[in-house]
C-alpha positions as CSV (number, residue, x, y, z in Angstrom):
1,X,-6.1,79.8,54.7
2,X,-3.8,76.8,54.1
3,X,-6.6,74.3,54.5
4,X,-8.7,76.1,51.8
5,X,-5.8,76.0,49.4
6,X,-5.4,72.3,49.9
7,X,-9.1,71.8,49.3
8,X,-8.9,73.8,46.1
9,X,-6.0,71.7,44.9
10,X,-8.0,68.4,45.5
11,X,-10.9,69.8,43.5
12,X,-8.6,70.6,40.6
13,X,-7.0,67.2,40.8
14,X,-10.4,65.5,40.7
15,X,-11.5,67.6,37.7
16,X,-8.3,66.7,35.8
17,X,-8.6,63.0,36.6
18,X,-12.3,62.9,35.7
19,X,-12.8,62.0,32.0
20,X,-9.2,61.0,31.4
21,X,-8.2,58.5,28.6
22,X,-4.9,56.6,28.5
23,X,-3.8,54.5,25.5
24,X,-0.4,52.6,25.4
25,X,1.3,50.1,23.2
26,X,4.3,48.1,24.5
27,X,6.4,45.1,23.7
28,X,7.9,42.6,26.1
29,X,11.4,43.5,24.9
30,X,13.1,45.6,22.3
31,X,15.4,43.0,20.6
32,X,14.5,39.5,19.4
33,X,16.2,36.5,17.8
34,X,15.1,35.2,14.5
35,X,12.7,32.6,15.9
36,X,11.4,34.6,18.9
37,X,7.7,35.6,19.2
38,X,7.0,39.4,19.4
39,X,4.3,40.0,22.1
40,X,2.4,43.3,21.8
41,X,0.3,44.6,24.7
42,X,-2.3,47.3,24.1
43,X,-3.9,49.0,27.2
44,X,-6.8,51.4,27.0
45,X,-7.9,53.0,30.3
46,X,-11.0,55.2,30.5
47,X,-11.7,57.2,33.7
48,X,-15.3,58.4,34.1
49,X,-18.8,57.4,33.0
50,X,-19.3,60.1,30.4
51,X,-16.7,58.7,28.0
52,X,-17.8,56.0,25.6
53,X,-15.5,53.9,23.3
54,X,-16.9,54.1,19.8
55,X,-14.5,51.9,17.8
56,X,-12.2,49.0,18.5
57,X,-8.5,49.0,18.3
58,X,-7.3,49.9,14.8
59,X,-4.0,48.0,14.4
60,X,-1.1,49.3,12.3
61,X,0.3,47.5,9.3
62,X,1.6,44.1,10.5
63,X,2.3,42.6,7.0
64,X,5.9,42.0,8.0
65,X,4.7,39.5,10.7
66,X,2.8,36.3,10.9
67,X,-0.1,36.5,13.3
68,X,0.2,33.6,15.8
69,X,-2.6,34.5,18.1
70,X,-4.5,37.3,19.9
71,X,-6.8,37.8,22.9
72,X,-8.3,40.6,25.0
73,X,-9.9,41.2,28.4
74,X,-11.9,44.0,29.9
75,X,-11.9,45.0,33.6
76,X,-14.2,47.6,35.3
77,X,-13.7,48.9,38.9
78,X,-14.3,52.0,41.0
79,X,-11.4,54.0,42.5
80,X,-12.3,54.3,46.2
81,X,-10.2,57.5,46.6
82,X,-11.9,59.5,43.9
83,X,-15.2,57.4,43.5
84,X,-14.6,57.3,39.8
85,X,-15.5,54.4,37.4
86,X,-12.4,53.1,35.6
87,X,-12.7,50.8,32.6
88,X,-9.6,49.0,31.4
89,X,-9.3,47.0,28.2
90,X,-6.1,44.9,27.6
91,X,-5.3,43.2,24.3
92,X,-2.4,40.8,23.6
93,X,-1.1,40.0,20.1
94,X,1.6,37.3,19.3
95,X,3.5,37.9,16.1
96,X,6.3,36.0,14.3
97,X,8.6,38.2,12.2
98,X,9.0,37.4,8.5
99,X,12.3,39.3,7.9
100,X,15.3,40.4,9.9
101,X,16.6,43.8,11.0
102,X,14.7,46.8,12.3
103,X,10.9,46.6,11.8
104,X,8.7,49.6,12.5
105,X,5.5,49.1,14.4
106,X,3.0,51.9,13.7
107,X,0.4,53.6,15.9
108,X,-2.8,52.0,17.4
109,X,-5.9,54.1,17.0
110,X,-9.1,54.2,19.0
111,X,-12.1,56.6,19.0
112,X,-13.5,57.6,22.4
113,X,-16.4,60.1,22.6
114,X,-15.7,61.5,19.1
115,X,-12.0,62.0,19.8
116,X,-9.2,59.9,18.2
117,X,-6.4,58.7,20.5
118,X,-3.2,57.0,19.2
119,X,0.1,55.5,20.4
120,X,3.6,56.5,19.4
121,X,5.3,54.3,16.8
122,X,8.5,52.5,17.7
123,X,11.0,50.0,16.2
124,X,11.9,46.5,17.2
125,X,15.2,44.9,16.2
126,X,15.2,41.3,14.9
127,X,18.6,39.7,14.9
128,X,19.6,37.8,11.7
129,X,20.3,34.5,13.4
130,X,19.5,31.3,11.4
131,X,20.3,27.8,12.7
132,X,22.3,25.8,10.3
133,X,23.4,22.2,10.6
134,X,26.6,21.7,8.6
135,X,27.9,18.5,7.1
136,X,31.5,19.4,7.8
137,X,33.6,22.1,9.3
138,X,34.0,23.8,5.9
139,X,31.5,26.7,5.6
140,X,31.2,26.1,1.8
141,X,29.5,22.7,2.5
142,X,26.8,24.0,4.8
143,X,23.3,22.7,4.2
144,X,20.1,23.0,6.1
145,X,16.3,22.4,5.8
146,X,13.6,25.0,6.2
147,X,9.9,24.3,6.5
148,X,7.6,27.1,5.3
149,X,3.9,27.3,6.1
150,X,2.2,30.5,4.8
151,X,-1.2,30.1,6.3
152,X,-0.7,29.4,10.0
153,X,-4.2,30.2,11.2
154,X,-6.7,27.5,10.2
155,X,-9.8,25.8,11.6
156,X,-9.6,22.3,13.2
157,X,-9.3,19.6,10.5
158,X,-8.7,22.3,7.9
159,X,-5.6,21.8,5.8
160,X,-2.6,24.1,5.4
161,X,0.1,23.7,2.8
162,X,3.8,23.2,3.9
163,X,6.8,23.5,1.7
164,X,10.2,22.0,2.6
165,X,13.2,23.6,1.1
166,X,16.9,22.7,1.3
167,X,19.6,25.5,1.3
168,X,23.2,25.2,0.5
169,X,26.1,27.2,-0.9
170,X,27.4,24.2,-2.7
171,X,25.0,22.9,-5.4
172,X,26.6,19.5,-5.3
173,X,25.0,18.9,-1.9
174,X,21.5,18.9,-3.4
175,X,21.9,15.5,-5.0
176,X,23.1,14.0,-1.7
177,X,19.8,14.8,0.1
178,X,17.5,11.7,0.2
179,X,15.0,9.9,2.3
180,X,12.7,12.8,3.3
181,X,10.5,11.8,6.2
182,X,7.4,13.8,6.8
183,X,6.4,14.7,10.4
184,X,4.2,12.3,12.4
185,X,2.2,13.4,15.4
186,X,-1.1,12.3,17.1
187,X,-2.7,15.8,16.9
188,X,-2.2,16.2,13.1
189,X,-2.5,14.2,9.9
190,X,0.0,14.7,7.0
191,X,-0.7,13.9,3.4
192,X,2.0,14.4,0.7
193,X,1.3,16.6,-2.4
194,X,4.6,16.2,-4.2
195,X,7.8,14.4,-3.1
196,X,9.8,15.3,-6.3
197,X,12.6,17.7,-6.3
198,X,12.2,21.0,-8.1
199,X,14.8,22.9,-10.1
200,X,17.5,24.6,-8.2
201,X,17.0,28.3,-7.4
202,X,20.3,30.0,-7.3
203,X,18.9,33.2,-5.7
204,X,18.2,32.0,-2.2
205,X,18.6,33.8,1.1
206,X,22.1,34.5,2.4
207,X,23.8,33.9,-1.0
208,X,22.6,30.3,-0.9
209,X,20.9,28.3,-3.6
210,X,17.6,26.5,-2.7
211,X,15.6,23.6,-3.9
212,X,12.1,22.4,-3.0
213,X,12.2,18.8,-1.7
214,X,8.6,18.2,-0.7
215,X,5.1,19.8,-0.6
216,X,2.5,18.3,1.8
217,X,-0.7,19.1,3.5
218,X,-1.1,19.3,7.3
219,X,-4.5,18.7,8.9
220,X,-4.5,19.6,12.6
221,X,-7.1,17.6,14.5
222,X,-7.2,19.6,17.7
223,X,-7.6,23.3,18.5
224,X,-5.2,25.6,20.1
225,X,-1.5,26.1,19.4
226,X,-0.3,23.0,17.5
227,X,3.4,22.6,16.7
228,X,4.3,20.9,13.4
229,X,7.4,18.8,14.2
230,X,10.6,18.9,12.2
231,X,11.0,17.2,8.9
232,X,14.2,15.0,8.6
233,X,16.3,13.9,5.7
234,X,19.5,12.1,5.1
235,X,22.6,13.4,3.4
236,X,24.8,10.7,2.0
237,X,28.4,11.0,1.0
238,X,31.2,8.5,0.2
239,X,32.5,8.5,3.7
240,X,29.5,8.8,5.9
241,X,25.8,9.4,6.2
242,X,24.4,12.4,8.1
243,X,20.9,13.4,9.2
244,X,19.5,16.9,9.0
245,X,16.2,18.3,10.4
246,X,14.2,21.3,9.6
247,X,12.7,24.0,11.9
248,X,9.4,23.5,13.7
249,X,6.3,25.7,12.9
250,X,3.5,26.7,15.3
251,X,-0.1,26.8,14.0
252,X,-2.9,28.7,15.5
253,X,-5.8,26.2,15.1
254,X,-9.2,27.8,15.6
255,X,-11.9,25.9,17.3
256,X,-14.9,25.1,15.1
257,X,-17.9,27.4,15.7
258,X,-20.5,26.4,18.2
259,X,-24.0,25.2,17.1
260,X,-22.8,22.1,15.3
261,X,-25.4,19.4,14.6
262,X,-25.6,16.6,17.1
263,X,-24.3,14.0,14.7
264,X,-21.4,16.1,13.4
265,X,-18.0,14.3,13.9
266,X,-15.0,15.7,12.1
267,X,-15.8,16.3,8.5
268,X,-14.4,19.7,7.3
269,X,-14.7,20.7,3.7
270,X,-17.5,20.3,1.1
271,X,-18.9,16.8,0.6
272,X,-21.8,14.8,-0.8
273,X,-23.1,11.3,0.1
274,X,-24.5,8.7,-2.3
275,X,-25.8,5.1,-1.6
276,X,-26.4,2.6,-4.4
277,X,-26.6,-1.1,-5.2
278,X,-23.5,-2.4,-7.1
279,X,-25.3,-5.4,-8.6
280,X,-28.0,-5.2,-11.3
281,X,-29.4,-8.7,-10.7
282,X,-32.6,-9.4,-8.9
283,X,-32.2,-9.4,-5.1
284,X,-33.0,-12.7,-3.4
285,X,-33.6,-13.4,0.3
286,X,-30.7,-14.8,2.2
287,X,-28.3,-14.0,-0.7
288,X,-25.6,-11.3,-0.3
289,X,-26.0,-7.9,-1.9
290,X,-23.2,-5.3,-2.4
291,X,-24.3,-1.9,-1.2
292,X,-21.9,1.0,-1.7
293,X,-21.8,4.2,0.4
294,X,-19.8,6.8,-1.5
295,X,-18.6,10.1,0.0
296,X,-17.1,12.5,-2.5
297,X,-15.9,16.1,-2.2
298,X,-12.8,18.0,-1.0
299,X,-11.5,18.4,2.5
300,X,-10.2,16.0,5.1
301,X,-11.6,13.1,3.1
302,X,-9.1,10.4,4.0
303,X,-9.3,11.1,7.8
304,X,-12.9,11.8,8.5
305,X,-15.6,9.4,9.9
306,X,-17.8,7.9,7.1
307,X,-21.5,7.5,7.6
308,X,-22.3,3.8,8.5
309,X,-25.3,1.7,7.5
310,X,-27.8,1.4,10.4
311,X,-28.6,-2.1,11.5
312,X,-32.1,-3.4,11.0
313,X,-34.1,-6.6,11.5
314,X,-34.9,-6.6,7.8
315,X,-31.3,-7.3,6.8
316,X,-27.9,-8.3,8.1
317,X,-25.0,-6.0,7.5
318,X,-21.2,-6.8,7.7
319,X,-18.2,-4.6,8.2
320,X,-17.3,-2.7,5.0
321,X,-14.2,-2.7,2.8
322,X,-12.9,0.9,2.5
323,X,-11.3,2.0,-0.8
324,X,-10.4,5.5,-1.8
325,X,-9.5,7.5,-4.9
326,X,-8.1,10.8,-3.6
327,X,-5.6,13.4,-4.9
328,X,-4.5,16.8,-3.6
329,X,-6.9,19.7,-4.4
330,X,-6.9,23.4,-3.7
331,X,-8.6,23.2,-0.3
332,X,-7.8,19.7,0.8
333,X,-7.7,16.1,-0.4
334,X,-10.2,15.7,-3.3
335,X,-11.8,12.6,-4.6
336,X,-14.1,9.7,-3.5
337,X,-14.1,7.2,-0.7
338,X,-16.1,4.0,-1.0
339,X,-17.4,1.8,1.8
340,X,-18.4,-1.5,0.3
341,X,-21.0,-3.3,2.5
342,X,-22.3,-6.9,2.2
343,X,-26.0,-6.8,3.1
344,X,-28.1,-10.0,3.3
345,X,-31.9,-9.5,3.2
346,X,-33.9,-11.4,5.8
347,X,-37.4,-11.0,4.3
348,X,-39.0,-10.6,0.9
349,X,-40.6,-7.4,-0.2
350,X,-39.6,-3.8,0.1
351,X,-36.5,-3.1,2.2
352,X,-35.2,0.3,3.1
353,X,-31.4,0.6,3.9
354,X,-30.6,3.7,5.8
355,X,-27.3,5.4,6.7
356,X,-26.3,7.5,9.7
357,X,-26.9,11.2,9.6
358,X,-24.0,13.1,8.1
359,X,-23.0,16.7,8.5
360,X,-19.9,18.7,7.7
361,X,-18.4,22.2,8.3
362,X,-17.7,24.3,5.3
363,X,-14.8,26.7,5.9
364,X,-15.6,28.8,2.9
365,X,-19.1,29.8,4.2
366,X,-18.2,29.2,7.9
367,X,-21.4,27.2,8.3
368,X,-22.4,23.7,9.1
369,X,-24.2,21.7,6.4
370,X,-26.5,18.9,7.5
371,X,-27.1,16.2,4.7
372,X,-29.2,14.0,7.0
373,X,-29.8,10.3,6.2
374,X,-29.4,8.6,2.9
375,X,-31.9,5.8,2.0
376,X,-31.6,3.0,-0.5
377,X,-34.9,1.2,-1.4
378,X,-34.6,-2.4,-2.4
379,X,-37.1,-5.1,-3.4
380,X,-36.2,-8.6,-2.3
381,X,-37.7,-11.7,-3.8
382,X,-38.0,-15.2,-2.4
383,X,-36.4,-18.2,-4.3
384,X,-39.8,-19.4,-5.6
385,X,-40.7,-15.9,-6.8
386,X,-37.5,-15.7,-8.8
387,X,-38.1,-19.1,-10.3
388,X,-41.6,-18.2,-11.3
389,X,-40.5,-14.9,-12.9
390,X,-38.1,-16.7,-15.3
391,X,-39.1,-17.0,-19.0
392,X,-39.1,-20.3,-20.9
393,X,-35.8,-19.5,-22.6
394,X,-34.1,-18.7,-19.2
395,X,-35.4,-22.1,-17.8
396,X,-33.9,-23.9,-20.8
397,X,-30.6,-22.1,-20.4
398,X,-30.5,-23.0,-16.7
399,X,-31.3,-26.7,-17.5
400,X,-28.5,-26.8,-20.1
401,X,-26.0,-25.2,-17.7
402,X,-26.9,-27.7,-15.1
403,X,-26.2,-30.6,-17.5
404,X,-22.9,-29.1,-18.5
405,X,-21.9,-28.6,-14.9
406,X,-22.6,-32.3,-14.0
407,X,-20.3,-33.7,-16.7
408,X,-17.6,-31.2,-16.2
409,X,-14.0,-32.2,-15.2
410,X,-11.0,-30.2,-14.3
411,X,-9.3,-31.2,-17.6
412,X,-12.2,-30.4,-19.9
413,X,-13.9,-27.2,-19.0
414,X,-17.4,-27.5,-20.3
415,X,-18.5,-24.5,-18.3
416,X,-17.2,-22.4,-21.2
417,X,-20.2,-23.6,-23.1
418,X,-22.6,-22.2,-20.4
419,X,-25.2,-19.9,-21.7
420,X,-25.2,-16.5,-20.1
421,X,-28.5,-14.7,-19.4
422,X,-29.4,-12.0,-21.9
423,X,-31.8,-9.2,-21.6
424,X,-33.0,-9.7,-25.2
425,X,-34.4,-12.8,-26.9
426,X,-31.9,-14.4,-29.3
427,X,-33.0,-17.2,-31.6
428,X,-29.4,-18.3,-32.1
429,X,-29.1,-19.2,-28.4
430,X,-32.3,-21.1,-28.4
431,X,-31.4,-23.1,-31.5
432,X,-27.9,-23.8,-30.0
433,X,-29.5,-25.1,-26.8
434,X,-31.9,-27.3,-28.8
435,X,-29.1,-28.7,-30.9
436,X,-27.1,-29.5,-27.7
437,X,-30.1,-31.3,-26.2
438,X,-30.7,-33.3,-29.3
439,X,-27.0,-34.3,-29.4
440,X,-27.2,-35.4,-25.8
441,X,-30.3,-37.4,-26.5
442,X,-28.7,-39.2,-29.4
443,X,-25.6,-39.9,-27.3
444,X,-28.0,-41.3,-24.6
445,X,-29.6,-43.7,-27.1
446,X,-26.3,-44.8,-28.4
447,X,-25.1,-45.4,-24.8
448,X,-28.3,-47.5,-24.0
449,X,-27.7,-49.6,-27.2
450,X,-24.1,-50.2,-26.2
451,X,-25.3,-51.3,-22.7
452,X,-27.7,-53.8,-24.2
453,X,-25.1,-55.4,-26.4
454,X,-22.7,-55.6,-23.4
455,X,-25.4,-57.2,-21.3
456,X,-25.8,-60.0,-23.9
457,X,-22.1,-60.6,-23.9
458,X,-22.1,-60.8,-20.1
459,X,-24.9,-63.4,-20.1
460,X,-22.8,-65.8,-22.1
461,X,-19.9,-65.5,-19.8
462,X,-19.6,-67.3,-16.5
463,X,-21.3,-65.5,-13.6
464,X,-19.1,-64.0,-11.0
465,X,-20.0,-63.9,-7.3
466,X,-21.8,-60.7,-6.4
467,X,-20.0,-60.1,-3.1
468,X,-21.2,-58.4,0.0
469,X,-23.0,-55.0,0.2
470,X,-19.9,-53.3,1.6
471,X,-17.8,-54.5,-1.3
472,X,-20.4,-53.3,-3.8
473,X,-20.6,-49.9,-2.1
474,X,-16.8,-49.7,-2.2
475,X,-16.8,-50.4,-5.9
476,X,-19.4,-47.7,-6.6
477,X,-17.3,-45.2,-4.5
478,X,-14.2,-46.1,-6.6
479,X,-16.1,-45.4,-9.8
480,X,-17.4,-42.0,-8.6
481,X,-14.1,-41.0,-7.1
482,X,-12.4,-37.9,-8.5
483,X,-8.8,-37.0,-7.7
484,X,-9.2,-33.9,-5.5
485,X,-5.6,-32.9,-6.1
486,X,-6.5,-32.2,-9.7
487,X,-9.0,-29.6,-8.5
488,X,-6.5,-28.1,-6.2
489,X,-3.9,-27.6,-8.9
490,X,-6.4,-26.3,-11.4
491,X,-7.7,-23.8,-8.8
492,X,-4.1,-22.7,-8.1
493,X,-3.7,-22.0,-11.9
494,X,-6.9,-20.0,-12.0
495,X,-5.9,-17.9,-9.0
496,X,-2.5,-17.1,-10.5
497,X,-4.1,-16.1,-13.9
498,X,-6.7,-13.9,-12.2
499,X,-9.7,-15.7,-13.7
500,X,-11.9,-15.5,-10.6
501,X,-15.1,-16.3,-12.4
502,X,-13.8,-19.8,-13.5
503,X,-12.2,-20.1,-10.0
504,X,-15.6,-19.9,-8.2
505,X,-17.3,-22.1,-10.9
506,X,-14.6,-24.8,-10.3
507,X,-15.2,-24.6,-6.5
508,X,-18.9,-25.3,-7.0
509,X,-18.0,-28.3,-9.3
510,X,-15.6,-29.7,-6.7
511,X,-18.2,-29.3,-4.0
512,X,-20.7,-31.3,-6.1
513,X,-18.2,-34.1,-6.8
514,X,-17.3,-34.4,-3.1
515,X,-20.9,-34.6,-2.2
516,X,-21.4,-37.3,-4.8
517,X,-18.6,-39.3,-3.2
518,X,-20.7,-39.5,0.0
519,X,-24.0,-40.0,-1.9
520,X,-25.4,-36.6,-0.7
521,X,-27.3,-34.5,-3.2
522,X,-27.9,-31.2,-1.4
523,X,-25.8,-29.0,0.8
524,X,-28.1,-29.4,3.8
525,X,-27.9,-33.2,3.7
526,X,-24.2,-32.9,3.3
527,X,-23.9,-30.8,6.5
528,X,-25.9,-33.4,8.4
529,X,-23.7,-36.1,7.1
530,X,-20.5,-34.3,8.0
531,X,-21.8,-33.7,11.6
532,X,-22.6,-37.4,12.0
533,X,-19.3,-38.7,10.4
534,X,-16.7,-36.0,11.3
535,X,-18.3,-34.1,14.2
536,X,-20.0,-30.7,14.7
537,X,-16.6,-28.8,14.3
538,X,-16.1,-30.0,10.7
539,X,-19.7,-29.3,9.8
540,X,-19.6,-25.8,11.2
541,X,-16.3,-25.2,9.3
542,X,-18.0,-26.4,6.1
543,X,-20.9,-24.0,6.7
544,X,-18.7,-21.0,7.4
545,X,-16.5,-21.8,4.4
546,X,-19.6,-22.0,2.1
547,X,-20.8,-18.6,3.3
548,X,-17.3,-17.1,2.8
549,X,-17.1,-18.5,-0.7
550,X,-20.5,-16.8,-1.5
551,X,-19.4,-13.5,-0.1
552,X,-16.1,-13.4,-2.0
553,X,-17.9,-14.5,-5.2
554,X,-20.3,-11.7,-5.2
555,X,-17.8,-9.1,-3.9
556,X,-17.1,-6.5,-6.6
557,X,-13.6,-5.9,-5.3
558,X,-11.5,-9.1,-5.2
559,X,-7.9,-9.1,-4.0
560,X,-5.3,-11.8,-4.7
561,X,-4.5,-12.0,-1.0
562,X,-8.1,-12.8,-0.1
563,X,-8.4,-15.4,-2.9
564,X,-5.2,-17.0,-1.7
565,X,-6.4,-17.3,1.9
566,X,-9.7,-18.7,0.6
567,X,-7.9,-21.4,-1.4
568,X,-5.8,-22.4,1.6
569,X,-9.0,-22.8,3.6
570,X,-10.6,-24.9,0.8
571,X,-7.6,-27.2,0.5
572,X,-7.4,-27.7,4.3
573,X,-11.1,-28.7,4.6
574,X,-11.7,-30.7,1.4
575,X,-8.6,-32.7,1.7
576,X,-10.1,-34.0,5.0
577,X,-13.6,-34.7,3.9
578,X,-12.8,-36.1,0.4
579,X,-12.6,-39.8,0.0
């Protein structure tokens, strides 16, 4: 009889355990400090195969906390004693309290087989402890910094806005706070929005007044929990200088979704890419061309990888100069970034300049956008083709400019009379050129007449010995010699005044005069002459300097530092090869 009773009790126990649902909500402790993380653990245990979970966990109102992170795991096993299937789901939630005191955490709800289960609400106690760094032992002089970040859950390379406030009971302390230093760390990029002080707010926390010192954007460049380091500032007084630091803030940086394009790098935001030729002149083979790759939009614009120009046997491409025009926007840094490339065509005809594929992640739509390649079509001409395409007026203008360049000196700048190319035909320019040519022809006739009269006078005088060939060549060199220091001083004045167009024109004139000193008409012959007279090192230096002058001349962005370095190289070389 006793064995039958025990058997009946086991049957009742198995019936009771079969189909049982247990739901619990617990915290790791009941009392927390002001900066502690509140960890909630939700456990759902279902015994039996006939029970089905129909909804997920319905969390209570957690608006008084900042969500730091969450995660869940599901385990399934069979109880060997009762041969019952047990499904256990555990979820962890990490919270940061926004306020102090007792905070009530409500019930967690879940529906299993058309029945709602819930947990019991409970309270957690948050102690009102705030770290303060005082300037002196007097409590009335206490001052401290606080860094506030509202949105602490962002994607990788997506910005979040941080606000730095200073708190003090004594308003006189606010004017002493200076030298705010924003955080620096390898796994995040920081860009300031405003470093100006705001008006003082007398209604701060803890009977303290507050003032905003800085507002800046934080771009975390890796996923996971990223800690924003403290911001420091100095507090100066008549007697000493102290340093105060703010609190640290943890960010929950979400990893970018899977399925990114193969050529995606780190662009997060909304962008567009444009490629264009900065010059409107005809493109000539072996002459530099400025090609601009412009990326515009809003996001992590200053820190992302720009699409590069792909190398090709049809052209030679050099490293770009990067310039940017960005300002803080609503969802990141907004503006434009320019990559200025110098491209030299290697063949005549149609040339296609292509960039790398470019893709970005749009946090608003949570999708990747693939812009692909951008292509710029150019048509390069040979030197003979450009000469043949010129009109008669253009040829006359070029001939006039050549004459003016040959008689130019550093003192009298006849290049100011050079005729610029015009897209429209102007009769005034043609008549001016004809008048100049007629005037030069009359001057030539007068000069020849003066030479004949002088020759008659010389015939009456006693003949002088002709001298050797070397002496005659020396006399010719002396007549052709130009003081190279005049050029150097004139180039220095042009550099200081910022007249870069006249600067490069004077460089060409100086090069022509130096070549005339050595009786060399073309640059190619002059390079051969330098190699034979001064060695291959000087000839190679002259070739590199000539190419550098051409690149700087046609560059749309000229800096005073680059022109100054170029002038030093010119003075160093031409002072050695000039006679």
